[in-house]
N, C-alpha and C positions, 0 to 999 in steps of 0.2 A: 369236545370238538363238534362243530356244526356240520352236519351232513346234508348237502343240498340234494344229493341223489342217493336213495336207499334201495329202491327196486325199480324194475322196468315199468311197474304199474303205478309208481309214485307220480304225484301231480308235477307237471313241469312248471318251472318258474316263468315260462313264457306262455302267455294266454293264446298265442296264435300257433297253429300247426303247420307243418310242411316246411320246406326249405326257405320259402319266401318269408314266412313268419319268423323263422329263426334269424334271418338276416335283419329283419325289422327290429327284433329284440336286441341283437348285438349293436345295431346303430344307436338305439335308444340308450343302452348302457354306456356307450362311448360318449354320447352327448351329456349324460348325467355326470359322468366323471369329469369332463371338461368344465361343465358349468359349476360343479362344486369347487374345482380348482380356481376358477375365475372369481369366486366370491372373496375377493381380497379387500382388506380395509384401506380406505383412503382418508387423508386428512388435509386440511388447509393450514398454511402457515405463511408468515411474512418474514422475509430476511431483513429485519429492521437493523441488523448489524452486519449487513452484507458488504462484500468487497469486490463485486464484479466490475469489470472495466466500463461497461455501459451503465450510466447512472439510472437509466430507465429499468434496469434489471435489479436495482436495489430498492428496498421498501416496496416490493412487488408481492402480489398474492400468488402463491404456488400451490398446486394440487400434487400431493405426495403419496406415492404407494408406500404404505408403512411396512410392507413385507420385504421389499427389495430396495427401497430408497430412491427409486426413479421418480422424476418430477417433471411437471410441465407448467409453463406460465399460463395463468388463467386467461389473461388478456392476449388475444392474438395480435392486437395493435401495439403491444409493448408498452401499455400504460402502467405507471406505478400507482400505488394507492392514492397518492396525493398528500400523504402525511409522512413525516420524517422519523417517527419513532413509535410505530404501531406495535405495541408489545404484547397485547392480549387479544385473543379471538375466542368467540363462543357462539353457538347456535341457541336461539330461543325455541320454545316448543313449536312455533310456527315455521321453523327451519329458516328463519332470517338470521344472518350473521351480523354480530356486533363486534366492535373492537374498542380498545382504550389506547389513545395516543398520549405518550408521556411528554412529547415536545410542546404541544399546545394544550395539554390537560383537557382533552376533548373526547367525549364518547361519540362513536361513529357507527353508521351502518355500512356494511361492506358488501358489494355485489359479487356473488359467486359466478357471474356471467362476464362482467367487464373487469373485475378486480379493483374497481375504483371505490373509494370510501367517501362518505358524505356525513357532515356533522348532524347529529340528531337535533331537531328543533331549528335547524338552519343557521346555527351560530357556533363558531369555534370558542375555545376557552369556556366550555359550558359545564365543567365539572365543579366549579366553585373552589378550585384549588389555585394557589398562586403559581405564576410562572417562575422559571429559574431553577428550582430544585428538582432533583430526580425523585420519582415515586417507585418506578419499576413495577408496573401493573401486572396482575393476573386476573382472570375473569371466568365465570361460569354461571349458567342459569340452572334454577331448580325446576321441579315439575310444575310448580305454580306460576312459572314465568318470571320469578324475581331474579334480578341480575345482581350477583355478588362480585365484589371487586376486592382484591388484596393489594397491599403495597409492601414489598419486602424491605424497603428502606425504612418506612415508618412502623413496620410490623403491625399493621392495623387492617381491620376488616370494614368494608363499606357495602351499602346497597346503592344501586344506581337507578335513577329514573330514566327509563328508555325513551321518554318523550322529550325531556329537557336536558338530560345528561348529568344532572346534579347528583353529587355523591353525598350520602349521609353516613356518618360514622356510626358503627355498631359497637356498643360497649365503650370502653375507654381507649384512648389513643395508646398504641403499643400493646394492646391486650393479647395479641397473638403470642408475643414473646419469642417468636422465631422468624427468621427471614424467609418467609414463604413467598416464592416467586410466581406460582400459579396454583390454581385449584381446579378440581373436577368433582362433579356431583353425579351420583347414581342412586336414584330413588331418594331415600332419606339419609344416605351416607355421603359425607363430604371429605375430600382428601386434598392434601397440599404437598407440593414438592419444594424442597429448600434450595436456596442459592448454593451452588457448588463450591465456588472459590471466593475469597475476599479480594480486596483491591490489591493486596500484595501477592496474590497467587497461592495463598495457603488454603487448605481445605476448610470449609466453613460448615455447611449443613447439607451435604448430599444425601438427604434422607427423605422417606415418605412419612407423612403425618396424617393423623385423623383429626378432623376439625368439627367441633360442635358449634354450629352456626347460631344456636340459641344463647349459649353461655359464652361464646367466643373463647372457648378453651381448646387447647391443642395437646395432643398426645403423640409422641413419636412411635411409629410402627416399627421402623427398622431402617438401616442403611441400604442404599441402592446396591452396594457391593462392587466387586471388581469389574464387572462387565460394563458399568457406567464409567467411561473415561472422564477425567477431570473436565469440568464445564463451568460456565458462568451462570447464566440464567437458563430457564427451561420453560417449555409449554407442556401442559398436561390436559388430557381429555379421555373420556370414556367412549367406546364404541357402543352400538346399539345393544350388543349382547352382554355388556359388562366387562369387556376387556379394557384394561387401563394402559394408555400409551403416553409416551413423552418424546419430545425432541429437545436436544440440548444445544445451546449456543457455545461454540468452542473457539470463537475468534480471540486472538491474543492470549492463548493459553500456552504457557511455557515459551513465550516469545514467538509463537507460530499462529498463523491464521488457519485453523483446522476446520474441516467440514463438520456440519452438525451430525449427531448420531440419533438414531431412532431406537427407543427402548420400549419393551413391553414389561410391565411391572406387576408383580403379584401383590394385590392390595391387602393381603393378610400378613405378609411378611416384609414387604417393602423391597424384596429382591428384584433386581432388574435383569432382563435378558436383552443383550444387544442384538437387534434384528437386522440392522443395516446401517451403512454410513452414507449419508446423502452427498451429492456432489456440490451442495450449496453451503456456503458459510453464513453464519449469523442468524439462523432460525431460532426464535425464542418465544413462539406462540404456537398454539395447536387447537384446532376445532375439528372434531371428527364427526359428531352426530348431535342431533338435538337431545334434550334430556330424556333419559331412558330409565327403566326400572321403576316406573311410576305406579305400577300395579303391584300392591303388596300381596304376598311377601316377595321381596326381590333383594338380592345381594350381589355384589361384584363377583366376577369369576376368579376363583383361585387357580384353577388349571388354565394355563394360558392358551392352549389349543390353537396355536398360530398356524394359519394356512401356508402351504408351500406355494411360491409364485408359479404360475402355470408355465412360464417359459424357462423355468429352471431345469437343467439337464436331468438331474436326479428325479424331479417330479415327472418329467416326460417319460422316463423309463418306467417308473412306478405305475403310471396310468396306463401305459402300453401293456405292461404285464397283467394288470388288473383286467383290462378289456379282453386280452387273449384268454385268461383263465375263465372269466365269466362266459365269454363267448363259446369256449370249448365245452363248458358244462351245458349250456343251452343247446348247442349243436348235438351233443351226445344224446341228450334226452329227446330232442326233436327227431333224430334218426331212429332211436331205439323204440319209439312207440309206433 
């Protein structure tokens, strides 16, 4: 057990003496507790399979609190992205957001201020892929700024030229061998999340995978588990500290248009913890942070260490009790000396 107070002559944990100093310390402790609680992870996603009545609210960029599922439109003017099937989002090392649109087979830049997307190189249909067929894109950047793109339909891996949009096949077509719908990279580690359901509504590959980008080989880490409800496609992204997050598209699952779920995933086991259910239907992309873990040695977090939302009633009680206890200790020592 840690004893903060052992004798009356022990050093106080507050550097200032007197009742005023004690009050300053208590206030600082309270501010520290609140600031720690407010360090919540946020991510960006597009509801490319949304069903909101206002068409401007579909194919829009949303900023999502990953801890409690609350969300806000990025554009106050109600502007959609300008593309109709923006399935993948990712930050490059310069914190610029890119996306892959499956409707026009176009690599785009996405403004985190306006929510509007623009084709790289100034031209749509810039990926060099034919129109008409679905690709179902996922996307991530590595520490060197290379853009990696997956297609769960073709089960293939590509690199993307962020100046022109052109995709270049890595390895053989279909080399992934699994319907990986999005990927995330932390340091030298790459991971993929599988398509949850097939077109008939049967379970397909609701798993987490390890991907070797050099050999284009895939190894299943494990199933997401029971806390990941049935889903279609998903977005996957790491936060800056190595926490792995996913959002799942659950539109037309079991005959219902269900809101997307937010998952936190153990990258060593694949097990998912459901953190929240969003109020939005049709989220299938996720960008949380630019590439991280770039200074070796670095590995993804196994312990999920998820923060409690600051406005959660339980969190407020915990923080209040913590402030009172620490404040009491400081006050006793300040008075005792």
